N, CA, C and O of each residue as an XYZ file, in Angstrom:
308
protein
N       5.493    -16.905      7.921
C       4.349    -16.580      7.092
C       4.843    -15.925      5.800
O       5.643    -14.990      5.847
N       4.374    -16.409      4.648
C       4.825    -15.835      3.366
C       4.379    -14.384      3.211
O       3.307    -13.985      3.666
N       5.231    -13.618      2.558
C       4.898    -12.213      2.298
C       3.972    -12.111      1.094
O       3.997    -12.966      0.209
N       3.163    -11.072      1.067
C       2.242    -10.856     -0.049
C       3.010    -10.324     -1.258
O       4.101     -9.775     -1.106
N       2.446    -10.484     -2.460
C       3.095     -9.910     -3.647
C       3.335     -8.410     -3.504
O       4.362     -7.910     -3.961
N       2.419     -7.690     -2.887
C       2.588     -6.242     -2.709
C       3.799     -5.943     -1.827
O       4.546     -4.999     -2.083
N       3.983     -6.758     -0.787
C       5.146     -6.563      0.094
C       6.445     -6.860     -0.656
O       7.428     -6.129     -0.531
N       6.434     -7.939     -1.433
C       7.619     -8.280     -2.218
C       7.954     -7.184     -3.222
O       9.117     -6.821     -3.394
N       6.924     -6.661     -3.881
C       7.141     -5.585     -4.848
C       7.722     -4.354     -4.168
O       8.679     -3.758     -4.663
N       7.153     -3.981     -3.053
C       7.649     -2.816     -2.320
C       9.113     -2.993     -1.950
O       9.914     -2.066     -2.074
N       9.449     -4.178     -1.500
C      10.835     -4.471     -1.137
C      11.740     -4.427     -2.369
O      12.837     -3.871     -2.321
N      11.275     -5.014     -3.468
C      12.069     -5.056     -4.696
C      12.316     -3.656     -5.246
O      13.390     -3.387     -5.785
N      11.345     -2.768     -5.120
C      11.501     -1.412     -5.645
C      12.556     -0.606     -4.900
O      13.000      0.434     -5.386
N      12.955     -1.075     -3.738
C      13.999     -0.389     -2.974
C      15.397     -0.931     -3.279
O      16.388     -0.434     -2.744
N      15.475     -1.944     -4.135
C      16.780     -2.496     -4.525
C      17.494     -1.548     -5.481
O      16.847     -0.734     -6.140
N      18.816     -1.644     -5.565
C      19.551     -0.855     -6.571
C      19.093     -1.272     -7.980
O      18.592     -2.380     -8.174
N      19.267     -0.391     -8.935
C      18.768     -0.618    -10.291
C      19.295     -1.923    -10.896
O      18.550     -2.634    -11.570
N      20.566     -2.241    -10.661
C      21.125     -3.470    -11.227
C      20.433     -4.699    -10.656
O      20.166     -5.659    -11.379
N      20.145     -4.671     -9.366
C      19.475     -5.797     -8.718
C      18.033     -5.912     -9.207
O      17.530     -7.017     -9.409
N      17.366     -4.767     -9.398
C      15.987     -4.799     -9.929
C      15.968     -5.369    -11.328
O      15.085     -6.157    -11.667
N      16.945     -4.977    -12.156
C      17.012     -5.487    -13.529
C      17.242     -6.993    -13.525
O      16.608     -7.714    -14.295
N      18.130     -7.474    -12.679
C      18.399     -8.912    -12.601
C      17.166     -9.663    -12.113
O      16.849    -10.740    -12.619
N      16.475     -9.099    -11.135
C      15.259     -9.723    -10.624
C      14.182     -9.772    -11.703
O      13.523    -10.797    -11.880
N      14.003     -8.668    -12.421
C      13.007     -8.625    -13.499
C      13.342     -9.649    -14.577
O      12.452    -10.327    -15.089
N      14.617     -9.761    -14.920
C      15.052    -10.728    -15.927
C      14.748    -12.149    -15.469
O      14.263    -12.969    -16.249
N      15.034    -12.436    -14.214
C      14.765    -13.773    -13.679
C      13.279    -14.079    -13.665
O      12.870    -15.192    -13.995
N      12.469    -13.106    -13.287
C      11.022    -13.315    -13.273
C      10.481    -13.551    -14.673
O       9.643    -14.429    -14.882
N      10.964    -12.761    -15.637
C      10.514    -12.961    -17.019
C      10.937    -14.323    -17.546
O      10.159    -14.994    -18.224
N      12.153    -14.732    -17.243
C      12.622    -16.052    -17.672
C      11.754    -17.158    -17.092
O      11.519    -18.177    -17.742
N      11.279    -16.957    -15.870
C      10.465    -17.991    -15.231
C       9.109    -18.156    -15.909
O       8.454    -19.183    -15.732
N       8.680    -17.164    -16.680
C       7.399    -17.248    -17.382
C       7.508    -18.013    -18.687
O       6.492    -18.386    -19.273
N       8.722    -18.252    -19.150
C       8.947    -18.911    -20.432
C       9.094    -20.416    -20.293
O       9.817    -21.038    -21.072
N       8.423    -21.014    -19.319
C       8.551    -22.450    -19.103
C       8.066    -23.241    -20.313
O       8.672    -24.244    -20.691
N       6.988    -22.792    -20.909
C       6.454    -23.482    -22.079
C       6.475    -22.532    -23.263
O       5.631    -21.643    -23.383
N       7.451    -22.735    -24.132
C       7.608    -21.870    -25.292
C       6.968    -22.536    -26.496
O       7.154    -23.728    -26.741
N       6.220    -21.754    -27.231
C       5.607    -22.252    -28.462
C       6.714    -22.658    -29.424
O       7.612    -21.870    -29.719
N       6.645    -23.866    -29.900
C       7.685    -24.385    -30.789
C       7.824    -23.558    -32.057
O       8.908    -23.508    -32.639
N       6.762    -22.914    -32.496
C       6.791    -22.129    -33.726
C       7.109    -20.651    -33.492
O       7.147    -19.866    -34.439
N       7.336    -20.276    -32.242
C       7.533    -18.863    -31.921
C       8.746    -18.265    -32.626
O       8.651    -17.180    -33.198
N       9.873    -18.951    -32.594
C      11.086    -18.426    -33.230
C      10.866    -18.196    -34.719
O      11.244    -17.151    -35.250
N      10.267    -19.149    -35.380
C      10.023    -19.009    -36.816
C       9.022    -17.894    -37.093
O       9.176    -17.145    -38.058
N       8.003    -17.782    -36.253
C       7.003    -16.725    -36.429
C       7.642    -15.348    -36.270
O       7.347    -14.436    -37.043
N       8.530    -15.188    -35.257
C       9.211    -13.913    -35.079
C      10.136    -13.612    -36.258
O      10.209    -12.474    -36.722
N      10.838    -14.630    -36.737
C      11.730    -14.442    -37.889
C      10.927    -13.986    -39.106
O      11.345    -13.080    -39.827
N       9.772    -14.617    -39.332
C       8.916    -14.231    -40.453
C       8.415    -12.795    -40.300
O       8.370    -12.037    -41.269
N       8.040    -12.433    -39.074
C       7.544    -11.078    -38.815
C       8.646    -10.047    -39.048
O       8.400     -8.998    -39.644
N       9.839    -10.338    -38.588
C      10.968     -9.422    -38.792
C      11.247     -9.247    -40.283
O      11.457     -8.128    -40.752
N      11.248    -10.354    -41.025
C      11.485    -10.284    -42.471
C      10.398     -9.463    -43.156
O      10.690     -8.652    -44.035
N       9.140     -9.671    -42.754
C       8.025     -8.925    -43.348
C       8.192     -7.429    -43.105
O       8.007     -6.618    -44.013
N       8.542     -7.076    -41.879
C       8.702     -5.656    -41.546
C       9.886     -5.040    -42.282
O       9.805     -3.900    -42.739
N      10.975     -5.779    -42.401
C      12.126     -5.271    -43.151
C      11.777     -5.054    -44.616
O      12.212     -4.070    -45.213
N      11.004     -5.954    -45.201
C      10.565     -5.793    -46.587
C       9.694     -4.558    -46.743
O       9.807     -3.840    -47.736
N       8.820     -4.300    -45.763
C       7.975     -3.092    -45.816
C       8.835     -1.835    -45.777
O       8.560     -0.864    -46.481
N       9.881     -1.860    -44.946
C      10.774     -0.700    -44.855
C      11.543     -0.534    -46.157
O      11.604      0.563    -46.712
N      12.134     -1.627    -46.645
C      12.947     -1.567    -47.866
C      12.132     -1.145    -49.084
O      12.651     -0.465    -49.968
N      10.867     -1.540    -49.138
C      10.035     -1.213    -50.298
C       9.435      0.188    -50.201
O       8.880      0.700    -51.173
N       9.549      0.798    -49.034
C       8.961      2.125    -48.846
C       7.484      2.073    -48.504
O       6.821      3.110    -48.496
N       6.950      0.886    -48.221
C       5.530      0.740    -47.886
C       5.194      1.382    -46.542
O       4.050      1.772    -46.308
N       6.175      1.492    -45.669
C       5.955      2.143    -44.379
C       6.943      3.294    -44.243
O       8.036      3.271    -44.808
N       6.531      4.293    -43.482
C       7.377      5.459    -43.257
C       7.965      5.355    -41.854
O       7.233      5.201    -40.876
N       9.280      5.438    -41.762
C       9.938      5.405    -40.461
C       9.807      6.757    -39.782
O       9.767      7.796    -40.441
N       9.742      6.731    -38.463
C       9.588      7.941    -37.670
C      10.804      8.056    -36.760
O      11.156      7.089    -36.086
N      11.454      9.223    -36.728
C      12.585      9.394    -35.816
C      12.151      9.156    -34.364
O      11.024      9.484    -33.993
N      13.039      8.590    -33.546
C      12.713      8.257    -32.169
C      12.175      9.468    -31.404
O      11.221      9.325    -30.639
N      12.754     10.641    -31.587
C      12.294     11.818    -30.852
C      10.830     12.122    -31.182
O      10.064     12.487    -30.291
N      10.432     11.977    -32.453
C       9.038     12.212    -32.836
C       8.120     11.151    -32.236
O       7.041     11.471    -31.737
N       8.540      9.910    -32.283
C       7.731      8.826    -31.724
C       7.564      9.009    -30.220
O       6.471      8.819    -29.687
N       8.631      9.373    -29.545
C       8.596      9.584    -28.104
C       7.634     10.728    -27.755
O       6.851     10.624    -26.811
N       7.702     11.807    -28.517
C       6.816     12.953    -28.275
C       5.351     12.551    -28.475
O       4.486     12.933    -27.687
N       5.078     11.778    -29.536
C       3.704     11.343    -29.807
C       3.193     10.402    -28.716
O       2.034     10.488    -28.312
N       4.050      9.511    -28.246
C       3.649      8.589    -27.168
C       3.335      9.344    -25.881
O       2.347      9.055    -25.206
N       4.176     10.304    -25.552
C       3.931     11.101    -24.335
C       2.635     11.879    -24.451
O       1.891     11.989    -23.476
N       2.353     12.420    -25.625
C       1.107     13.163    -25.829
C      -0.099     12.253    -25.644
O      -1.097     12.661    -25.051
N      -0.016     11.033    -26.143
C      -1.130     10.073    -25.974
C      -1.342      9.717    -24.515
O      -2.481      9.579    -24.069
N      -0.258      9.568    -23.765
C      -0.369      9.205    -22.354
C      -0.967     10.332    -21.526
O      -1.558     10.084    -20.475
N      -0.820     11.555    -21.985
C      -1.338     12.691    -21.233
C      -2.815     12.970    -21.525
O      -3.435     13.799    -20.860
N      -3.371     12.282    -22.514
C      -4.792     12.504    -22.870
C      -5.704     11.912    -21.830
O      -6.925     12.000    -21.958
């Protein structure tokens, strides 16, 4: 009899971290069966746009420690 997703998850969470990471990577790869043909170009365009915003000073960068603190504060609300 096949195990339920909850049982599989419970079992997977008891694996060593390296095994969990490999399993997560394999599961994510399995979701990419049908990739949008324009996805790579769209991501490249988005990266270029964001870099231009940074280089022009249109956006303000935030140090990781500040961003992390703000994210934790939002999660605690």
